[in-house]
C-alpha positions as CSV (number, residue, x, y, z in Angstrom):
1,X,-0.1,0.3,0.6
2,X,1.1,3.4,-0.6
3,X,1.6,6.1,2.2
4,X,-1.6,7.5,1.1
5,X,-3.8,4.5,0.9
6,X,-2.6,3.8,4.4
7,X,-3.2,7.6,5.7
8,X,-6.7,6.7,4.2
9,X,-6.8,3.3,6.3
10,X,-6.2,4.4,9.5
11,X,-8.2,7.4,8.8
12,X,-10.9,5.5,7.8
13,X,-10.4,3.2,10.5
14,X,-10.1,6.2,13.4
15,X,-13.8,7.7,12.0
16,X,-15.7,4.6,11.8
17,X,-14.3,4.0,16.0
18,X,-15.7,7.4,16.5
19,X,-18.8,6.9,14.9
20,X,-19.5,3.8,16.7
21,X,-18.5,5.6,19.9
22,X,-20.9,7.9,19.2
23,X,-23.7,5.4,18.5
24,X,-22.8,3.9,21.6
25,X,-23.1,7.0,23.5
26,X,-26.6,7.4,22.3
27,X,-27.6,4.0,23.1
28,X,-26.6,5.1,26.8
29,X,-28.8,8.0,27.1
30,X,-31.8,5.0,26.3
31,X,-30.2,2.6,28.5
32,X,-29.6,5.5,31.1
33,X,-26.0,4.7,32.1
34,X,-22.4,3.9,30.3
35,X,-21.1,0.7,32.5
36,X,-21.2,-1.3,29.5
37,X,-18.2,1.1,28.3
38,X,-16.0,-1.1,30.4
39,X,-16.5,-4.3,27.4
40,X,-16.6,-2.1,24.7
41,X,-12.7,-1.1,25.4
42,X,-11.5,-4.9,23.9
43,X,-13.7,-4.8,21.1
44,X,-12.6,-1.0,19.9
45,X,-8.6,-2.3,19.9
46,X,-9.8,-5.2,17.6
47,X,-12.2,-4.0,15.2
48,X,-9.8,-1.5,13.2
49,X,-7.7,-4.9,12.6
50,X,-11.1,-6.7,11.1
51,X,-11.7,-3.7,9.0
52,X,-8.1,-4.0,8.2
53,X,-7.9,-7.5,7.2
54,X,-10.5,-6.9,4.7
55,X,-8.9,-3.8,3.2
56,X,-5.2,-4.2,2.8
57,X,-3.4,-6.7,0.7
58,X,-0.4,-7.9,3.2
59,X,1.7,-10.8,3.6
60,X,-2.0,-13.5,4.6
61,X,0.1,-15.4,7.4
62,X,0.7,-12.0,9.2
63,X,-3.1,-10.5,8.8
64,X,-3.9,-13.9,9.8
65,X,-2.1,-14.1,12.9
66,X,-2.8,-10.6,14.0
67,X,-6.5,-10.9,13.1
68,X,-6.9,-14.0,15.2
69,X,-4.7,-13.2,18.0
70,X,-6.5,-9.7,19.2
71,X,-10.6,-11.5,18.4
72,X,-9.1,-14.1,20.6
73,X,-8.0,-11.7,23.8
74,X,-10.9,-9.1,23.0
75,X,-13.9,-11.6,23.1
76,X,-13.2,-13.0,26.8
77,X,-12.6,-9.4,27.7
78,X,-15.3,-8.0,26.4
79,X,-18.1,-10.9,28.1
80,X,-15.9,-10.3,31.1
81,X,-16.5,-6.9,31.4
82,X,-20.2,-7.1,30.4
83,X,-20.8,-9.5,33.5
84,X,-19.0,-7.4,35.9
85,X,-20.9,-4.0,35.4
86,X,-24.2,-5.3,35.5
87,X,-23.0,-6.8,38.9
88,X,-21.0,-4.1,40.5
89,X,-22.8,-1.0,39.0
90,X,-19.7,0.4,37.3
91,X,-21.7,3.5,36.4
92,X,-20.9,4.8,39.9
93,X,-17.0,4.9,39.0
94,X,-17.8,7.0,35.8
95,X,-20.1,9.3,37.8
96,X,-17.6,10.2,40.2
97,X,-15.3,11.3,37.7
98,X,-17.8,12.9,35.5
99,X,-19.5,14.9,38.5
100,X,-17.2,17.3,39.4
101,X,-16.0,18.0,35.3
102,X,-19.2,18.9,34.4
103,X,-20.2,20.9,37.8
104,X,-16.5,22.7,36.7
105,X,-17.3,23.2,32.7
106,X,-20.9,23.5,33.0
107,X,-21.9,20.5,31.1
108,X,-24.6,18.3,30.5
109,X,-24.6,14.9,31.8
110,X,-25.0,13.9,28.3
111,X,-22.5,16.4,26.9
112,X,-19.9,14.9,29.4
113,X,-20.2,11.6,28.9
114,X,-19.9,11.5,25.2
115,X,-16.7,14.3,25.6
116,X,-14.9,13.0,28.5
117,X,-15.8,9.3,27.8
118,X,-16.8,7.7,24.2
119,X,-14.9,10.1,22.3
120,X,-11.4,9.9,24.2
121,X,-11.8,6.1,24.9
122,X,-12.5,5.6,21.0
123,X,-9.3,7.5,19.7
124,X,-6.9,5.9,22.4
125,X,-8.6,2.4,21.2
126,X,-7.5,3.1,17.7
127,X,-3.8,4.6,19.0
128,X,-3.4,1.9,21.1
129,X,-4.3,-0.6,17.9
130,X,-1.9,0.6,15.5
131,X,0.3,-2.8,15.5
132,X,-3.1,-5.0,14.6
133,X,-3.5,-2.2,11.6
134,X,-0.2,-1.4,10.1
135,X,1.2,-4.7,10.5
136,X,-1.1,-5.6,7.9
137,X,-0.4,-3.5,5.0
138,X,3.3,-5.0,3.6
139,X,3.5,-7.5,1.8
140,X,7.2,-8.8,2.5
141,X,9.0,-10.5,4.2
142,X,7.3,-13.6,5.0
143,X,6.7,-13.9,8.8
144,X,9.6,-15.0,10.7
145,X,11.4,-15.8,13.7
146,X,10.4,-12.7,15.2
147,X,7.2,-12.6,14.4
148,X,6.9,-16.1,15.9
149,X,8.1,-14.9,18.7
150,X,5.5,-12.2,19.0
151,X,2.9,-14.9,18.6
152,X,4.3,-17.0,21.3
153,X,4.2,-14.0,23.8
154,X,0.4,-13.0,22.8
155,X,-0.8,-16.2,23.5
156,X,0.7,-16.1,26.7
157,X,-0.4,-12.8,27.6
158,X,-3.7,-14.3,26.7
159,X,-3.5,-17.0,28.9
160,X,-2.2,-14.7,31.9
161,X,-4.9,-11.9,31.2
162,X,-7.1,-14.8,31.6
163,X,-6.1,-15.9,35.0
164,X,-5.4,-12.3,36.0
165,X,-8.8,-11.5,35.3
166,X,-10.3,-14.2,37.5
167,X,-8.0,-14.0,40.0
168,X,-9.2,-9.9,40.6
169,X,-12.8,-11.5,40.0
170,X,-12.3,-13.7,43.0
171,X,-13.5,-12.6,46.9
172,X,-10.5,-11.3,49.4
173,X,-7.8,-9.2,49.6
174,X,-5.0,-9.3,46.9
175,X,-2.6,-6.5,48.5
176,X,1.1,-7.1,47.4
177,X,3.9,-5.4,48.8
178,X,7.2,-3.7,47.3
179,X,8.0,-2.0,44.1
180,X,6.3,-4.7,42.0
181,X,3.4,-4.8,44.0
182,X,0.4,-3.1,42.5
183,X,1.4,-5.2,39.0
184,X,1.4,-8.5,41.0
185,X,-1.9,-7.8,42.2
186,X,-3.2,-7.1,38.8
187,X,-1.7,-9.8,36.8
188,X,-4.3,-9.2,34.1
189,X,-2.3,-5.9,33.6
190,X,1.0,-8.1,32.2
191,X,-1.1,-10.1,30.3
192,X,-2.5,-7.2,28.1
193,X,0.8,-6.1,27.9
194,X,2.1,-8.8,26.9
195,X,-0.8,-9.2,23.7
196,X,0.0,-5.8,22.6
197,X,3.9,-6.0,22.7
198,X,3.4,-9.5,21.1
199,X,1.2,-8.6,18.5
200,X,4.2,-5.5,18.0
201,X,6.6,-8.1,17.3
202,X,4.2,-9.6,15.0
203,X,4.0,-6.2,13.1
204,X,7.5,-5.2,13.3
205,X,8.7,-7.6,10.7
206,X,7.5,-5.2,8.1
207,X,8.7,-1.5,7.8
208,X,5.3,-0.2,8.6
209,X,4.4,-2.1,11.3
210,X,7.8,-0.8,13.0
211,X,5.8,2.8,13.5
212,X,3.2,1.6,15.2
213,X,5.4,0.8,18.6
214,X,3.2,3.9,19.7
215,X,0.5,1.8,20.3
216,X,2.0,-0.9,23.2
217,X,4.3,2.1,24.4
218,X,1.0,4.0,25.1
219,X,-0.6,1.3,27.0
220,X,2.4,0.5,28.9
221,X,2.2,4.0,30.3
222,X,-1.2,4.0,30.9
223,X,-1.7,0.8,32.9
224,X,1.6,1.8,34.7
225,X,-0.5,4.4,36.0
226,X,-3.5,2.0,36.6
227,X,-1.4,-0.1,38.5
228,X,0.2,2.6,40.7
229,X,-3.3,4.4,41.2
230,X,-6.2,1.4,40.4
231,X,-8.0,4.2,39.2
232,X,-10.4,4.2,37.1
233,X,-10.1,0.2,37.1
234,X,-9.9,-1.2,40.1
235,X,-9.5,-4.4,41.9
236,X,-13.1,-4.2,43.7
237,X,-14.8,-4.2,40.7
238,X,-12.7,-6.4,38.5
239,X,-12.0,-3.1,36.1
């Protein structure tokens, strides 16, 4: 693909992601709550991979690896988070964040939800998913040792994320001291990072895919903050 075609593909993915998030915001107005947005996050990372798979003409093995690995990672996460949002009332967590912002800026509740949660999460999901977008556009080279190593890392991360999510949902305390304490308390964070760095390694065998490093870097910084503060995702609500 030419540079212009790649830019058009990325723009299309971003536009459709934001349009979908706007539609979900409209749905939230009917439902009266936005707790389901936790379940939307992994799907928003996987959706650009599916669209890119349909439009790009890169190496078919690499495209298949990126699509199926991200789908296998996203589907169970979305299911678990949807169930948790229903059980634990995740709406209260978002309301605690939105209330002060709405009061300070004079926004309505609906405007706050759109501009503070739905649209930013859509844009950040598009950014984080760059490896599964840019990794699909180049034909050469075929998947080599780096790509297969990334696939192994991603599979290991999927397993670790599943274990960590189940552990976080289990009753009881998970306090672990020391500098690595927050990470050991939430092994699902480590699993997510393993998945996305693994997907990047698959993409990084291509010239275009190397530029997608910004995606896993963003997730690493974000999850380090989440692990340190447990906000907005917390052990108590399984987020």
